[in-house]
SERO-4910 file (N, C-alpha, C, O; in steps of 0.05 Angstrom, whole numbers):
BEGIN
 pado doro    nc1    nc2    nc3   cac1   cac2   cac3    cc1    cc2    cc3    oc1    oc2    oc3
  Met    A    707    154     -4    683    160      1    680    183    -35    689    206    -37
  Asn    A    667    169    -54    663    187    -84    636    205    -87    617    203   -103
  Ala    A    640    219    -69    605    238    -62    619    259    -69    644    260    -68
  Tyr    A    596    284    -81    610    306    -85    590    327    -63    566    329    -63
  Ile    A    610    339    -45    598    350    -25    599    376    -37    619    381    -50
  His    A    580    397    -35    583    428    -41    610    437    -18    619    426      2
  Pro    A    615    464    -32    633    472     -2    627    483      9    644    496     21
  Asn    A    593    491     16    583    510     33    560    482     57    544    483     75
  Ala    A    572    461     42    556    436     63    572    429     75    595    427     68
  Leu    A    556    419    102    576    410    125    571    383    126    547    380    124
  Cys    A    583    365    128    580    333    113    610    324    125    633    321    117
  Glu    A    587    318    157    614    298    177    611    262    186    621    248    204
  Ser    A    593    254    163    589    230    167    607    216    139    597    222    117
  Ser    A    627    201    140    643    186    121    620    157    108    630    140     94
  Ala    A    595    157    115    573    136    101    568    150     88    545    155     93
  Val    A    575    165     69    560    169     43    566    152     11    588    146      3
  Gly    A    553    149      3    550    128    -23    563    143    -49    558    166    -55
  Asp    A    576    128    -60    589    139    -92    565    155   -106    540    156   -104
  Arg    A    579    164   -118    551    192   -131    532    210   -121    517    223   -136
  Thr    A    530    212    -95    511    223    -77    529    251    -80    552    257    -86
  Arg    A    513    260    -75    509    296    -79    496    306    -59    472    301    -55
  Val    A    514    324    -39    504    331    -29    507    364    -32    529    373    -40
  Trp    A    484    383    -24    482    419    -32    487    437     -7    486    430     16
  Ala    A    492    458    -16    491    486     -5    474    478     25    452    467     27
  Phe    A    492    489     49    478    492     76    468    469     88    467    466    113
  Ala    A    459    446     64    454    417     83    489    410    103    513    414     99
  His    A    468    397    129    487    387    153    480    355    163    460    345    173
  Val    A    510    341    152    488    314    157    514    304    179    537    308    173
  Leu    A    507    292    202    513    285    222    527    272    228    526    261    206
  Pro    A    550    255    245    580    236    236    557    209    241    562    193    223
  Gly    A    541    200    253    530    169    250    508    172    229    492    154    232
  Ala    A    501    188    207    481    180    191    490    163    164    514    165    161
  Val    A    482    154    152    492    128    136    467    138    108    443    132    108
  Ile    A    485    157     83    471    153     64    483    140     41    507    141     36
  Gly    A    458    123     23    467    112      7    487    116    -17    510    125    -13
  Glu    A    478    107    -44    492    127    -77    481    130    -83    458    120    -82
  Asp    A    491    151    -98    465    167   -127    442    183   -103    427    198   -115
  Cys    A    440    182    -86    422    204    -77    423    236    -76    435    249    -94
  Asn    A    414    245    -61    408    281    -75    402    286    -56    381    276    -48
  Ile    A    421    307    -34    410    319    -16    407    345    -15    423    357     -1
  Cys    A    388    359    -28    388    390    -31    390    411    -20    413    405    -14
  Asp    A    386    442     -7    401    456      3    393    449     27    377    431     31
  Gly    A    401    462     42    381    461     74    370    440     91    353    442    108
  Val    A    383    420     82    365    394     95    391    392    119    415    397    118
  Phe    A    372    384    141    401    369    170    392    346    162    370    345    150
  Val    A    407    324    166    410    288    167    415    281    206    438    281    215
  Glu    A    401    279    217    420    271    246    429    251    246    433    242    223
  Asn    A    437    231    272    461    212    279    435    189    268    438    190    243
  Glu    A    421    176    270    406    155    272    396    158    248    373    150    247
  Val    A    403    165    230    383    167    203    398    152    177    419    160    167
  Val    A    386    132    170    395    116    145    376    119    131    354    110    138
  Val    A    381    140    100    377    136     71    387    113     44    410    116     34
  Gly    A    370     94     36    383     82     14    396    100     -5    408    122     -5
  Asp    A    386     78    -25    405     90    -46    385     93    -72    370     74    -78
  Arg    A    387    124    -90    374    137   -103    348    149    -95    325    143   -102
  Val    A    358    173    -75    338    175    -58    336    210    -53    356    222    -46
  Thr    A    319    220    -56    311    251    -70    304    256    -42    286    244    -30
  Val    A    320    277    -29    315    304     -7    309    324    -11    328    339    -12
  Lys    A    286    333    -15    290    359    -37    297    389     -6    303    377     14
  Cys    A    297    410     -1    303    433      4    290    439     28    265    441     26
  Gly    A    301    443     51    283    445     83    277    426     82    253    426     74
  Val    A    287    398     89    275    375    103    287    369    128    310    362    122
  Gln    A    285    367    152    304    352    169    287    329    172    263    328    173
  Leu    A    315    300    177    316    284    177    327    274    210    350    266    214
  Trp    A    307    277    229    311    274    260    318    233    261    312    216    245
  Asp    A    332    231    282    328    202    287    314    186    294    296    192    309
  Gly    A    317    159    284    303    145    276    283    149    248    259    143    247
  Val    A    300    160    228    274    163    211    302    143    188    325    148    183
  Thr    A    283    119    178    299    106    148    279    113    128    254    112    130
  Leu    A    293    120    106    279    117     86    292     99     60    313    106     50
  Glu    A    281     80     51    294     59     36    295     72      3    286     94     -6
  Asp    A    306     55    -10    309     63    -43    289     74    -49    268     68    -39
  Asp    A    291     92    -68    280    111    -89    250    118    -75    228    113    -83
  Val    A    260    133    -49    237    152    -37    254    174    -45    277    180    -49
  Phe    A    223    188    -47    230    219    -49    217    230    -38    194    221    -33
  Val    A    225    260    -28    220    274      0    223    297    -12    244    306    -19
  Gly    A    195    313    -15    189    341    -26    204    359      1    215    357     23
  Pro    A    192    388    -28    210    412     -1    192    405     32    174    392     40
  Asn    A    209    422     40    192    425     68    179    403     82    167    409    103
  Val    A    179    378     75    173    356     83    179    364    122    196    380    129
  Thr    A    166    352    136    168    351    166    158    323    180    135    314    182
  Phe    A    182    312    187    184    292    200    191    290    230    214    294    238
  Thr    A    166    281    253    178    274    268    179    258    290    156    248    293
  Asn    A    192    251    306    210    230    324    201    222    359    210    204    372
  Asp    A    178    246    368    174    243    394    138    262    390    132    283    379
  Ala    A    120    237    406    106    249    401     92    271    425     78    291    418
  Phe    A     96    268    447    104    291    471    128    297    469    146    282    477
  Pro    A    134    326    456    159    336    458    154    356    490    134    370    493
  Arg    A    171    354    506    180    378    513    204    392    520    214    377    537
  Ser    A    220    412    517    244    436    518    255    414    551    247    409    574
  Gly    A    283    406    529    304    390    552    294    368    564    306    355    582
  Gln    A    267    360    553    268    331    565    271    314    532    269    322    508
  His    A    274    296    540    280    269    519    284    247    527    296    240    547
  Pro    A    270    230    506    252    208    511    279    177    509    296    178    491
  Glu    A    279    157    527    298    141    522    308    129    496    329    118    489
  Ser    A    289    135    487    290    123    448    273    143    433    255    159    440
  Tyr    A    283    138    410    269    162    391    245    143    376    251    120    370
  Ala    A    219    153    370    196    137    352    214    123    314    226    137    298
  Lys    A    208     92    311    222     85    290    201    107    267    182    116    279
  Thr    A    203    114    240    201    120    227    202    110    202    225    117    195
  Leu    A    189     95    179    201     78    153    185     85    140    161     89    144
  Val    A    204     89    113    184    102     84    201     79     68    225     78     63
  Arg    A    186     66     64    185     39     46    198     41     13    188     61      2
  Lys    A    211     32      1    216     40    -23    203     50    -41    184     36    -43
  Gly    A    202     67    -55    192     81    -85    170     97    -70    154    110    -84
  Ala    A    165     98    -35    141    122    -37    162    155    -43    184    165    -45
  Ser    A    131    162    -46    147    197    -48    122    211    -30     98    203    -27
  Ile    A    134    231    -20    123    248     -5    121    278    -14    140    288    -27
  Gly    A     96    292     -6     98    318    -23    108    342    -10    122    338     10
  Gly    A    105    366    -17    119    391     -4    109    391     20     91    375     18
  Asn    A    109    399     37    108    409     58     86    389     76     70    399     90
  Ala    A     87    357     73     74    344     92     76    340    111    100    341    106
  Thr    A     75    333    136     84    329    163     73    297    169     49    289    168
  Ile    A     87    288    173     98    255    183     96    252    211    109    268    225
  Leu    A     83    237    221     81    238    255     91    217    267     91    196    254
  Pro    A    100    215    287    133    197    293    119    165    299    102    160    316
  Gly    A    131    149    284    135    114    284    118    114    265    103     94    267
  Ile    A    114    129    248     88    109    222    107     98    202    131    106    200
  Lys    A    100     84    190    106     61    170     81     71    142     56     67    141
  Ile    A    102     87    118     94     83     95    110     69     76    134     67     69
  Gly    A     81     57     70     82     38     50    109     35     23    125     53     22
  Ala    A    110     17      9    126     10     -6    113     20    -35     96      4    -43
  Gly    A    118     48    -55    101     52    -69     76     74    -65     61     83    -82
  Ala    A     75     79    -42     51    108    -35     60    131    -45     84    135    -52
  Met    A     42    148    -46     41    172    -52     27    186    -29      2    182    -26
  Ile    A     44    206     -9     32    220      7     31    253     -9     50    267    -16
  Gly    A      0    261    -13      1    287    -23     10    308    -10     20    306     13
  Ala    A      8    331    -23     34    346    -18      1    381     10    -21    392      7
  Gly    A     27    379     35      8    388     55     -6    366     69    -23    378     82
  Ser    A     -8    347     72    -22    325     82     -1    331    110     21    340    116
  Val    A    -31    315    127    -25    306    154    -22    273    166    -40    261    178
  Val    A     11    260    158      2    235    164     -3    219    192     18    214    203
  Thr    A    -22    211    204    -28    201    234    -31    173    230    -40    164    251
  Arg    A    -29    154    214    -33    128    216    -14    120    199     -2    137    186
  Asp    A     -6     89    193      3     77    175     -6     79    158    -31     79    158
  Val    A     14     80    126      1     79    105      2     61     79     21     68     65
  Pro    A     -9     45     70     -3     14     65      6     22     38      4     44     29
  Glu    A     21     -5     20     41     -5     10     14      8    -17     -9     -2    -17
  Tyr    A     22     29    -36     14     39    -70     -5     59    -59     -8     81    -70
  Ala    A    -17     53    -37    -36     87    -26    -32    106    -37     -9    114    -37
  Ile    A    -50    119    -47    -55    151    -47    -67    166    -19    -88    161     -8
  Val    A    -49    183    -11    -64    189      2    -68    219     16    -48    223     30
  Val    A    -83    236     16    -81    262     17    -99    277     44   -115    261     53
  Gly    A   -100    302     57   -113    312     65   -102    319    103    -79    316    109
  Asn    A   -118    327    119   -110    332    145   -133    315    171   -147    328    187
  Pro    A   -133    300    170   -117    276    170   -111    261    146   -129    265    129
  Ala    A    -91    245    136    -93    236    119   -105    205    101    -98    181    104
  Arg    A   -125    217     82   -140    189     78   -136    181     52   -127    192     32
  Ile    A   -146    157     56   -141    148     22   -156    155    -13   -178    161    -23
  Thr    A   -141    152    -19   -165    164    -34   -165    151    -62   -182    154    -80
  Gly    A   -131    127    -64   -131    112    -87   -105    107    -80    -94    115    -59
  Tyr    A    -90     88   -108    -81     75   -110    -64     75   -132    -74     72   -155
  Ala    A    -41     77   -130    -13     90   -154    -10     61   -159    -14     40   -146
  Asn    A      2     67   -190      5     43   -201     -8     18   -207      3     -4   -206
  Thr    A    -36     22   -213    -59      5   -210    -73      6   -233    -83     29   -232
  Thr    A    -82     -5   -256   -102     -6   -274   -126     -5   -259   -128    -18   -237
  His    A   -149     10   -269   -164     10   -274   -195     -1   -284   -208     13   -299
  Leu    A   -206    -27   -275   -223    -33   -293   -248    -23   -296   -264    -18   -278
  Pro    A   -254    -18   -324   -283     -8   -325   -315    -18   -312   -325    -32   -329
  Pro    A   -327    -16   -297   -345    -24   -290   -365    -46   -308   -366    -45   -333
  Val    A   -376    -62   -296   -382    -80   -307   -406    -79   -312   -419    -76   -291
  Ala    A   -425    -81   -343   -458    -83   -349   -468    -82   -335   -465   -102   -321
  Ala    A   -490    -58   -323   -517    -76   -307   -532   -106   -321   -536   -117   -343
  Pro    A   -536   -108   -305   -556   -138   -307   -579   -132   -316   -592   -112   -310
  Ser    A   -587   -160   -339   -607   -157   -352   -626   -177   -350   -617   -196   -338
  Pro    A   -650   -179   -356   -664   -196   -347   -664   -228   -345   -685   -240   -339
  Val    A   -637   -244   -352   -630   -259   -351   -596   -252   -363   -588   -241   -383
  Asp    A   -582   -265   -340   -550   -274   -343   -535   -281   -343   -521   -284   -324
  Glu    A   -530   -291   -369   -509   -306   -372   -482   -312   -362   -467   -295   -372
  Pro    A   -469   -331   -346   -445   -324   -341   -425   -317   -348   -416   -334   -363
  Val    A   -412   -302   -346   -382   -289   -368   -358   -290   -338   -359   -282   -315
  Arg    A   -338   -305   -357   -314   -307   -331   -296   -286   -352   -291   -292   -375
  Ala    A   -289   -263   -339   -265   -246   -354   -242   -247   -340   -238   -237   -318
  Pro    A   -224   -262   -357   -195   -267   -348   -181   -232   -342   -193   -213   -353
  Ser    A   -155   -226   -322   -146   -210   -314   -116   -217   -322   -110   -240   -329
  Thr    A    -96   -191   -321    -79   -191   -318    -58   -195   -298    -33   -198   -298
  Val    A    -76   -194   -278    -58   -213   -257    -70   -240   -260    -94   -243   -262
  Asp    A    -50   -264   -259    -52   -285   -266    -68   -307   -241    -56   -311   -219
  Gly    A    -90   -318   -246   -101   -327   -233   -128   -318   -223   -145   -330   -211
  Val    A   -128   -290   -234   -151   -279   -223   -180   -275   -245   -179   -272   -270
  Ser    A   -199   -275   -231   -217   -273   -252   -242   -259   -248   -247   -265   -224
  Leu    A   -264   -241   -259   -284   -232   -251   -306   -245   -265   -305   -246   -290
  Val    A   -327   -255   -251   -347   -275   -253   -364   -266   -252   -372   -256   -231
  Lys    A   -385   -265   -281   -419   -253   -275   -430   -282   -273   -429   -302   -288
  Leu    A   -443   -278   -247   -452   -301   -244   -495   -300   -251   -512   -282   -252
  Thr    A   -497   -324   -254   -526   -315   -267   -547   -307   -248   -546   -314   -224
  Gly    A   -566   -292   -257   -575   -279   -250   -609   -275   -263   -612   -273   -288
  Ala    A   -634   -274   -245   -656   -263   -262   -674   -249   -252   -688   -257   -233
  Ile    A   -679   -225   -265   -710   -207   -256   -733   -206   -266   -736   -202   -290
  Asp    A   -747   -209   -256   -783   -204   -250   -784   -183   -234   -769   -169   -221
  Leu    A   -820   -187   -241   -835   -167   -218   -835   -181   -200   -847   -169   -182
  Arg    A   -827   -201   -192   -826   -216   -161   -805   -203   -159   -813   -182   -169
  Gly    A   -781   -198   -153   -755   -188   -150   -738   -201   -167   -745   -215   -186
  Ser    A   -708   -194   -156   -691   -216   -167   -668   -223   -155   -661   -217   -132
  Leu    A   -651   -242   -175   -648   -270   -156   -615   -264   -167   -611   -245   -182
  Val    A   -595   -279   -161   -567   -285   -166   -566   -320   -155   -574   -332   -136
  Ala    A   -553   -327   -178   -548   -361   -171   -513   -363   -173   -502   -346   -186
  Gly    A   -507   -372   -168   -465   -383   -169   -477   -419   -169   -494   -433   -158
  Asp    A   -462   -420   -181   -457   -461   -180   -424   -464   -175   -406   -455   -189
  Val    A   -421   -479   -151   -394   -484   -143   -377   -502   -171   -392   -518   -182
  Ser    A   -354   -500   -181   -343   -510   -202   -347   -500   -223   -330   -507   -240
  Asp    A   -369   -481   -231   -381   -473   -253   -364   -436   -254   -347   -427   -269
  His    A   -383   -423   -227   -364   -400   -223   -349   -402   -207   -326   -398   -213
  Ile    A   -358   -410   -179   -325   -419   -162   -312   -436   -167   -315   -460   -167
  Pro    A   -295   -422   -172   -267   -450   -167   -261   -466   -145   -240   -479   -146
  Phe    A   -273   -468   -128   -270   -489   -108   -282   -488    -87   -291   -466    -79
  Asp    A   -287   -515    -73   -311   -520    -51   -311   -493    -36   -289   -483    -30
  Pro    A   -330   -485    -31   -318   -462     -6   -320   -480     24   -336   -498     29
  Ala    A   -302   -470     41   -295   -484     67   -304   -465    100   -305   -473    123
  Arg    A   -310   -436     90   -305   -419    100   -324   -394     90   -320   -388     67
  Phe    A   -340   -381    102   -350   -344     89   -341   -330    118   -333   -339    140
  Phe    A   -348   -302    108   -344   -280    128   -359   -263    117   -358   -259     92
  Val    A   -376   -250    133   -390   -218    120   -378   -195    131   -370   -192    154
  Val    A   -375   -173    102   -362   -153    118   -384   -135    110   -397   -137     89
  Tyr    A   -388   -110    134   -409    -94    131   -407    -72    156   -393    -73    176
  Asp    A   -423    -57    149   -418    -23    166   -392    -26    181   -385    -34    203
  Val    A   -379    -17    156   -355     -5    154   -352     31    164   -357     50    149
  Pro    A   -343     33    187   -357     65    196   -326     83    173   -335    104    164
  Thr    A   -305     79    166   -294     89    145   -284     84    117   -291     61    112
  Val    A   -276     90    105   -269     93     74   -243     81     72   -233     73     51
  Glu    A   -233     82     97   -201     62     95   -198     31     79   -216     17     70
  Ala    A   -183     29     79   -176      9     66   -176    -24     93   -164    -22    115
  Arg    A   -190    -52     84   -185    -66     94   -169    -90     83   -150    -82     71
  Gly    A   -172   -118     84   -154   -134     79   -121   -124     77   -109   -121     99
  Ala    A   -110   -119     55    -80   -109     47    -68   -145     66    -61   -148     89
  His    A    -71   -162     47    -59   -184     55    -60   -203     34    -72   -198     13
  Ala    A    -44   -230     38    -46   -245     14    -50   -271     31    -48   -271     56
  His    A    -55   -290     19    -54   -318     34    -34   -343     11    -34   -346    -14
  Arg    A    -18   -357     32    -12   -375     19    -14   -399      7      3   -409     -8
  Lys    A    -41   -412     16    -57   -433     12    -88   -416     -7    -95   -417    -30
  Cys    A    -99   -403     15   -125   -398     13   -129   -383    -18   -112   -370    -28
  Glu    A   -153   -388    -28   -166   -376    -45   -204   -366    -31   -221   -372    -14
  Gln    A   -197   -344    -52   -230   -332    -40   -236   -324    -70   -224   -325    -91
  Phe    A   -276   -313    -59   -282   -302    -77   -304   -286    -68   -322   -296    -54
  Leu    A   -302   -259    -77   -319   -245    -69   -343   -229    -79   -340   -224   -103
  Val    A   -368   -219    -70   -383   -219    -79   -395   -194    -67   -390   -194    -43
  Cys    A   -411   -169    -79   -416   -148    -53   -444   -154    -55   -450   -158    -79
  Leu    A   -456   -155    -44   -482   -168    -39   -491   -133    -39   -499   -125    -61
  Ser    A   -491   -119    -23   -504    -90    -21   -487    -75    -21   -465    -83    -12
  Gly    A   -489    -40    -36   -469    -26    -42   -444    -22    -59   -441    -33    -80
  Ser    A   -431     -9    -50   -404    -18    -68   -376    -16    -53   -370     -1    -34
  Val    A   -362    -34    -63   -327    -34    -54   -313    -34    -68   -321    -48    -87
  Arg    A   -286    -22    -73   -264    -16    -93   -244    -46    -81   -238    -48    -57
  Ala    A   -237    -62    -96   -219    -87    -89   -194    -86   -112   -195    -81   -136
  Ile    A   -173    -93    -96   -152    -86   -108   -134   -109   -113   -133   -119    -91
  Val    A   -119   -125   -129   -114   -149   -136    -82   -137   -146    -77   -119   -163
  Asp    A    -60   -158   -126    -41   -158   -141    -30   -177   -132    -33   -187   -110
  Asn    A      0   -191   -167     15   -212   -163     45   -204   -154     63   -220   -155
  Gly    A     49   -170   -142     80   -170   -154     81   -163   -169    102   -152   -167
  Val    A     69   -158   -194     80   -158   -218     65   -126   -227     74   -103   -225
  Asn    A     43   -136   -237     14   -130   -247    -12   -121   -222    -18   -139   -206
  Arg    A    -24   -100   -220    -41    -92   -207    -66    -83   -218    -63    -67   -237
  Glu    A    -87    -87   -213   -120    -85   -220   -136    -70   -196   -134    -75   -172
  Glu    A   -152    -51   -208   -169    -45   -184   -206    -50   -201   -213    -40   -222
  Tyr    A   -224    -68   -182   -244    -79   -195   -263    -57   -174   -251    -44   -157
  Leu    A   -290    -55   -178   -317    -41   -174   -331    -67   -170   -341    -81   -187
  Leu    A   -332    -69   -146   -357    -94   -137   -382    -70   -134   -375    -54   -117
  Asp    A   -403    -65   -143   -420    -57   -141   -448    -71   -148   -470    -60   -144
  Arg    A   -447    -94   -156   -477   -111   -143   -469   -149   -145   -447   -161   -145
  Pro    A   -492   -159   -147   -490   -191   -128   -482   -204   -151   -476   -228   -151
  Asn    A   -483   -187   -174   -485   -211   -197   -458   -223   -207   -456   -242   -224
  Ile    A   -436   -208   -192   -411   -201   -192   -395   -220   -174   -397   -215   -150
  Gly    A   -380   -241   -181   -356   -234   -169   -329   -234   -168   -324   -221   -188
  Leu    A   -306   -239   -157   -288   -235   -163   -270   -258   -152   -269   -263   -128
  His    A   -253   -275   -172   -242   -292   -153   -209   -289   -153   -193   -283   -170
  Met    A   -206   -297   -121   -173   -282   -119   -158   -319   -117   -176   -335   -109
  Pro    A   -143   -326   -120   -125   -346   -121   -110   -339   -100   -108   -318    -88
  Ala    A    -98   -362    -97    -68   -362    -63    -57   -338    -78    -59   -336   -103
  Met    A    -48   -326    -67    -10   -316    -64    -14   -286    -90     -1   -279   -110
  Ile    A    -40   -275    -77    -55   -247    -86    -47   -241    -58    -48   -255    -38
  Trp    A    -35   -202    -67    -44   -187    -50    -73   -167    -60    -79   -153    -80
  Gly    A    -86   -173    -36   -121   -159    -41   -121   -142    -21   -116   -145      2
  Thr    A   -126   -122    -35   -142    -94    -14   -168    -89    -24   -175    -94    -48
  Gln    A   -184    -79     -3   -213    -64     -3   -207    -43      8   -193    -37     27
  Tyr    A   -224    -27    -16   -217      3     11   -255     17      0   -273      4    -10
  Arg    A   -254     41      6   -288     57     -8   -304     39    -12   -312     32    -34
  Tyr    A   -311     27     20   -335     16     33   -354     35     18   -342     53      6
  Ser    A   -383     34     17   -391     53     10   -405     45     44   -397     27     58
  Ser    A   -434     68     52   -446     56     73   -464     32     83   -470     24    105
  Asp    A   -470     26     64   -495      3     58   -479    -22     48   -488    -45     50
  Ala    A   -453    -17     38   -439    -46     38   -437    -72     48   -431    -76     72
  Val    A   -443    -92     32   -449   -121     49   -427   -142     38   -437   -163     30
  Leu    A   -413   -142     38   -381   -154     18   -391   -183     31   -395   -183     56
  Leu    A   -396   -207     15   -391   -227     19   -365   -242     11   -358   -245    -12
  Val    A   -352   -252     32   -322   -274     30   -322   -300     30   -320   -313     52
  Leu    A   -324   -312      3   -330   -347      7   -290   -356      6   -273   -349    -10
  Ala    A   -287   -374     30   -253   -378     26   -249   -414     15   -268   -430     17
  Ser    A   -227   -419      6   -223   -445     -1   -213   -467     22   -208   -491     19
  Arg    A   -213   -449     47   -202   -464     69   -203   -453     96   -202   -428     94
  Pro    A   -205   -460    120   -217   -457    144   -200   -436    162   -178   -447    158
  Tyr    A   -195   -420    174   -182   -395    183   -156   -409    193   -161   -429    207
  Glu    A   -135   -404    190   -111   -404    193    -84   -384    194    -73   -374    174
  Ala    A    -76   -379    220    -74   -356    225    -41   -358    214    -28   -338    218
  Asp    A    -27   -382    201      4   -384    188     -2   -383    154     17   -385    138
  Asp    A    -30   -380    146    -33   -372    115    -42   -349    107    -55   -345     87
  Tyr    A    -30   -325    135    -40   -300    123     -7   -292    111     12   -305    118
  Ile    A     -6   -274     97     25   -259     89     13   -234     97     -8   -227     87
  Arg    A     27   -214    118     16   -183    122     25   -165    120     15   -143    117
  Asp    A     56   -177    120     78   -159     98     86   -154     74    102   -171     66
  Tyr    A     80   -132     52     88   -128     35    115   -138     29    115   -153     10
  Ala    A    131   -135     36    155   -133     24    161   -165     23    174   -175      4
  Glu    A    150   -184     49    160   -213     52    132   -224     32    128   -248     30
  Phe    A    119   -208     22    102   -225     -3    109   -214    -23     96   -222    -41
  Ile    A    126   -196    -30    141   -193    -59    163   -224    -57    157   -245    -68
  Glu    A    180   -221    -46    202   -240    -39    190   -269    -51    197   -280    -72
  Leu    A    168   -279    -31    163   -299    -31    140   -303    -66    135   -324    -77
  Ala    A    132   -274    -74    119   -276    -99    139   -279   -122    130   -287   -144
  Thr    A    169   -273   -119    177   -275   -144    205   -292   -140    226   -291   -152
  Ile    A    192   -316   -112    216   -347   -122    204   -353   -143    189   -337   -153
  Pro    A    208   -376   -154    205   -386   -175    190   -418   -165    200   -433   -148
  Ala    A    164   -423   -179    152   -443   -163    161   -460   -152    150   -470   -133
  Ala    A    184   -467   -163    199   -504   -157    211   -499   -133    215   -516   -116
  Ala    A    216   -473   -132    230   -470   -104    211   -462    -78    218   -460    -55
  Lys    A    188   -458    -88    178   -451    -56    169   -468    -33    163   -492    -35
  Pro    A    170   -459    -18    165   -492      4    141   -501      1    134   -521     13
***
């Protein structure tokens, strides 16, 4: 073990990676596993059934209880509170403790509280003092008590599309996310009202096989948060507004869909998330294939693995 253990630290585990530093008054129990290049700061307590990945920072005053796993590159701010028993009683112990997983690259601000059994997605950002009561999606920024999604990290925010003119010609705006495009549909506005039209092939680059409508969303929480292996989608917000994020595993962009003359084309193998639905939002989604449960990819880590496989090697 080529780690630095401060003379005033108590490290009972032999599974501590190279170049990891365990500072004064930290206590690491024998069963804990800590990776390489970690920084375990003053006054940290690490219980037995804990796994810490590489390049993890755990700031002062944190306790990592049985059942906590921190993947690579996680940051845990000072005095963050992890919990592993939803209904604790003195002297009473459950048969097993709830498993809490913090995925790669996530950050947790100081004094946040993480309830038992929570999964915090890759790259997520937990605001200082937040109380996390539910799973946090990948790259989501959450704040408050209870913590709510306020945005997404590592995402390029695209400017809103200009308001429709009396006669709109179709425009297709390219994206840095391969295959994604923002499509300006044909519109007509006069004293009799407004009309928006879209042609298959000209505006919608596939023959729709299915549609569904999302409306009356009771909270601003995220929907979607999945990818499709083969299915393409075309999103149009008919009323109100919704924010849509597209992610190909390399680039991430966020669009504001707030008028019916704008459509967002999402090809297959794009991770899509929609959030911040206004109370009057009505989102129409056209799909290129019928519903197929096996077509969904709901785990972001699996999506990243598949998205980085060379096209010739994909099944």
